[in-house]
N, C-alpha and C positions, 0 to 999 in steps of 0.2 A: 167380773174380769178386770175392771178398772183398778181395783185394789191390788190385784196380782201384778198388773203392769207397772204400778207405782212402786212396787217392792223391788227396787233395782238390785240391792245387795242379795236378796233372796233369789232373784232370777239368775244372777251370776253364779251363785252356788249351785242352783238347779241345773243350769246349762252345762257347766264344766263337769259337774258330777255325773251328768248323763253321758257325756263323752267318755268318761272313764268307765261307766257301766257298760257301754258298748263293747269295750275291749275285755272287760271282766266276763262278759257273757260267753266267752269261749267254752265255758263249762258244758254248754248244750250242743256243741258241735262234734262230740266224740264219735257219733255214728259215721261221720265222714272218715275218721281215722281207722275204723275197725278193719276194713279190707286191707289197706296198705300195711298196717302194723302186723296183721296176721301173716302177710306174704313176706315181709322183710325179716321178721323175727322168728318165723316158723312156729307161730303160736296159734292154737286153735281159737276160732272166733268166739266161742263161749267164754273163754278166759279173758280175751281182749275186752269183750263187752262189760265184764265185771269191773273194769277200771272206772267206768262211768258211775257205778254204784259207790265205789270208794270215794270218788271225787265229790259226789253229791252228799255223802255222809259227812265228810270232813268239811265240806262247805258249811254245814250246819254247826259243826264244832267251831269253825272260824267265826260264825255269826255270834255264837254264845260267848266265846272268849273275847271276840272283838268288842262286844258291848261293854264288858268289864274294862278292857284296855282303853276304850274310848273315854270312859269316865275318869280314868287315872292319868293317861298320857295325852289325851286330846285327840280330836278328830284327824288332824293333819298327819300326826305320827302313825295313827292306826291305818289310814289309807296308804301311807308310804310303805309300811311294813307289809300290808296285804299285797300291794303291787309288786314289791321286791320278791316276795315268796312265790307268786305266780310266775314271774320271769325266771327265777332260779329253778323252779320245778320243771318248766319247759326246757331250759338249757340242760339240766341234768338228764332229762328223758332222752335228749338227742345223743348223749354220750354212752347210754347203756349198751353193752354188748348183747348179742343174741342169747348167750348162755344165762344171762340174768334178766331176761325180759320181764319177769314177774315183779321186779323192783319198780316197774312202772306204776304199780299200785301205790308205791310210796312217793315217787318223784312227781308224777302227774296227779295221782289221786289224793294223797295225804297232804303233801306240801302245797301243791297248786290249789287244791280244794280249800284248804284252810285259809290260804291267802285271799282267794276270791271272796270267801265268806266274811272275813274280817273287814275288808275294804267295802264290800257290798252293804253291810249293815251300817257302817259309819256314814256312807253316802246317803242312804235312805233316812237315817236319823237326822242328818243335817238338812235334808230336803223337807221333812215333816216339821221340824222346828223353825225352819225359815218361813213356812206358810201354815201357822197354827190353825187358821180358820179355813184353810183349803187343803187339808191333809190328803184327801182323796186325789185331788188334782196333782199335788206335788209327788206323792208316792207313785201315782200312775205314770207320770212322765219319766221318773227315775227308773222304775222297773221295766217300762216299755223299751227303753234303750238297751237294757240288759238282755231282754228277750229278742230284740231285733238283731242282735249280734249274729245269730244263725243265718239270717238272710244275706249278710255281707260276707261272713267268714266261710260258710260252706263252699260256695264256688271258688272263692279265693284260695282256700287251703288245697282244694283239688288241683287248681292250676299250679300252685307252688310245688306240690308234690310231683306233678308231671314234669315240671321244668327243672327243679333243683334237687329232687329226692326227698324222702321222708325225713331223714335226720336233719338235713339242711333247713327244711321247713320249720321244724321245731326251733332251730336256732334263730331263724328270721323272726318268728313270732315272739320269741323271748326278748330279742333286741327291740322290737317294735313296742312291746308292752313296757319295757324298761324306760324307753324314751317318753312314752305317754305319761307314765306315773311321775317321772321326775319333772316333767313340764307342768303338771296340773295339781299335784297333791297339795301344794301350799295354799291353793285357793279354796279347798274344801274344808270349811270350818262351820261351827255352830254360830248362830247369830250373836249369842252371848260372848263368844270368843272375839267376834269382830268389834264389839263395842261394849266392853264390860263396865264402863264407868258412866253410864247414862241412866240414872234412876228416874225415868220419866214420870212414873206413877207417884213419886214423892212430891211433885210440884204442881198441884192443881191450880187452875186459874179461877177467878171469881165467878166466871160464867159457866164453868164446867167442873163439878165436884169430883173429888178423887175417885169415888166409886164409879162414875161414868167413864173416867179415863182408864181405869184398870179393866173394865168389862171386856173390851175387845181382845185382850190378851188371854181370856179364859176360853176353854172349850164351850161349844154351844150347850145350853142347859139341858138339851134332850139327850146328850151323849152320856153313856154310863160312866165315863171317866170324870164327869164334872165334880163328883163328890170325893174322889180319892186319887191319890198318887202312890201306887203300891210298889214296893221293892219286889225283887224276884221271890224272896222268901215269903212275902205276904201273898203274892199272886198265886203261887203254887198251892196255897191252902184254900183257895176258892174252887167251888165246883165249876164255875165259868171257865177257869183255866183249862180244865180237862175236857169240857165240851169243845172248846176251841182247838186244843192241841190234837185230840183224837179225831175230830172231824177232818182236820187237815191231813192227818196221817192216812186215813182211809180214802179220802177223795183223790189224793195224788197217785195212788197205786197204779191206776190204769196208764197214766203217762209214763211212769217209770218202767213198766213192762214194754211199752211200745218204743220209747225213745232210742235205745241203742240199736233197734232193729227196723227202723223206718224203711231203709233201702231194701232190706231182705223181704219185709212184708209187702212192699210195693211189687216186687218181682213175683211173689207167691200169689198175689191177688190180681194178676193179669195186667199189671201196668208196665212190666219190663224193667230191666236194669237201667236203661237210658232215662227213665222217668224218676229213678230213685233220688237223685240229687234235687230234682224239682220238688219232690215230696218233702225232703228235708227243709228246703227253703220255704215251702208253703206252710209247714208247721211253725217255722220261725216267725213268719208274718202273723199267723194266727196267734201264736204265743204273745207276740208284742202287742197286738191289738187287744187281746184279753187283759194284759197288764195295764193298758191305758183305759179301755172301755169299762171294765168291771168296777174299778174304784170310783170313776166318775158317776156311774150308775148308782153306786152305793151312797154317794153324796146326796142323791135325789130320793131313793126309796129306802135307804137304811142298809147297814152292812149285812145284817143277818138275812134279810130278804134277798139281797144280791148273792150272798154266799149260797143260800138254799137253792136259788135258781141254777147256778152253774154246777153245783154238785149233783143236782137232779138230772141235768143235761148230760153230765159225765156218765151217770148210771144208765141212762137210756141209750147213749151212744155205744157203751160197752156191749149192750145186748145186740145192737145193730151189727157190730163187728163179727158176730157169730156167723153171719151169712154175706156180709157186704163184699162186693167185688169191684174192680175197676175204679171208676170215678166216684161211685158211692162210697167205697172204702176211703178214697182220698178226702172226700168231704167230711166223712165221719171222724177221721183222725184229726182233721183241721179243727173241728169243733172241740174235740178233747184237748187239743193244744191251746185253743182259745180259753177254755175253762181253766186249764192248768195255769196259764198266764194270769187269769183272773184271781186265782188263789194268791199268787205272789203280790198282786196289787191290793187285795182286800184285807188279807190277814195281818199285815203290819199296822193298818189303820184300825182294824178291829181290836188288836192288842192295845193300841193307844187309847181307844174308846173305853175299854173296860178297866185298864190298869194305869192309865195316865201317861202323859208325855214325858214326865221327868225321867223315868227309867225305861223308856220304850225300847232302847237298844238291847238292854239285858233281858227284858221281859220277852221281846220278840225272839231272842236267841233261845230262851227256854221253850217257847211255843214251837220253835223250829226243830226241837228234838223229835217231835212227831214226824216231821218231814224226813229227818235222818233215818229214823227207824223204818219208815216206808221205803226209802231209797235203797237201804241195805238189805232188808229182810224179804220184802215182797218179791223182788226179782228171783231170789233163790228159792223161796217157798213155792211160788206159782210156777216157776220153771220146772218143778218136779211133776206138774200135771201134764200128761201126754197130749190131750186133745185141746186144740185151740178153742173149740166151742166151750168146753168146760172152763178153760181159763177165763174167757170173757164173761161167762155167767158168774164166776166167783168175783171178778172185778166189779161187775154191776151190783152184786150184793154188798160188797164192801162200801161202794159209793152210796148206796141206799142207806146203809147204817150211818154213814157220815152225815147224810141229809137229816136223818132222825135226830142226831146229836145237835144239829143246828136248830131244829124245832124245839128241842129241850132247852137250848140256850135262850131262845126267844121267850119260852114259857117262864123261865127263871127271871128274865128281864122284866116281864110284865108283872110277875108276882111281887117283885121288889118295887113296883110303881115307877119303872124307868122305861116304859115302852116308848118307842119312837112315834 
């Protein structure tokens, strides 16, 4: 931890980036909007909930495109563009007439989601590269702030809607996000951007050979990335890429089914409408803790073992949801939210471990295609299943397959002589 504390430039990037992540995390608060949007626009709740899937899907498109943009235009411009798109999407949503409510898929879902993804990926990349020896720590802090957004914004948004109306709430949020991004974007940069002309490794001292000086800048020798720095084109040709991407796709399905309906499920499972917002906030806390705790755990026991643990827990909890009522239901979805947050903390680092730090932004965007497919397809496919029990059995089976893929990843790692 002393090395972390001494990295003052890195800490500045991490702290200010985390503040921005807190505002970008609005993506997970859509369940609070579902009821008011349905009432104001006269739109059925099922259609309103689908906005969340569009936003999550284009969140991934933004991550993928943002990784490329970051390499070409730089981190600061990518963060600025992402923040402006989120603000513009919010503002456009406020102006939609009831007759064109479905355009919310475009304004909030496509434009807002893309903007969040672009900025999110750039901030995480800056955090990882600022702390190359503590990637789990840096990633955990950054994505924890993103997940913690729900805890702050869920009750705030409900209060704003009651006080100022739904449309005005969208405008208030748009202005607030614009102010934050304009104030902070210039501070979010890669370490190389901050000091491009300091080739420290080229100047060894008599008492410390060059090899010893360059060693700290390299990933730990036990990490799979130690021997390679792959481009996206190279990464997608490896079997490890598909083990990682497909396991993420299958593991996240349970959260995507639950997320837009937390309040409704709370009422159905004996907790009542009044507890609905508390449930949303609880899942936000659990999500944030998972984003911080899981990557820190992965620094200790290995990425694959940590991923296997939380995917297995997701599968078990999906089975418990077949019968859980009341506070058991609340505890179970909190665990699923914790695990979901853990995926957001572990998979960026896992991507860097296997494919290198050099192109981690673009490579993680490619891995997140699995996330996008999950967000867009599973809610529609599993939504056709009539029985809740059947739905949760299917979700448990999907997560179990995801766990099996992680086991295959571990076996592949050992076979290549790179076991942790």
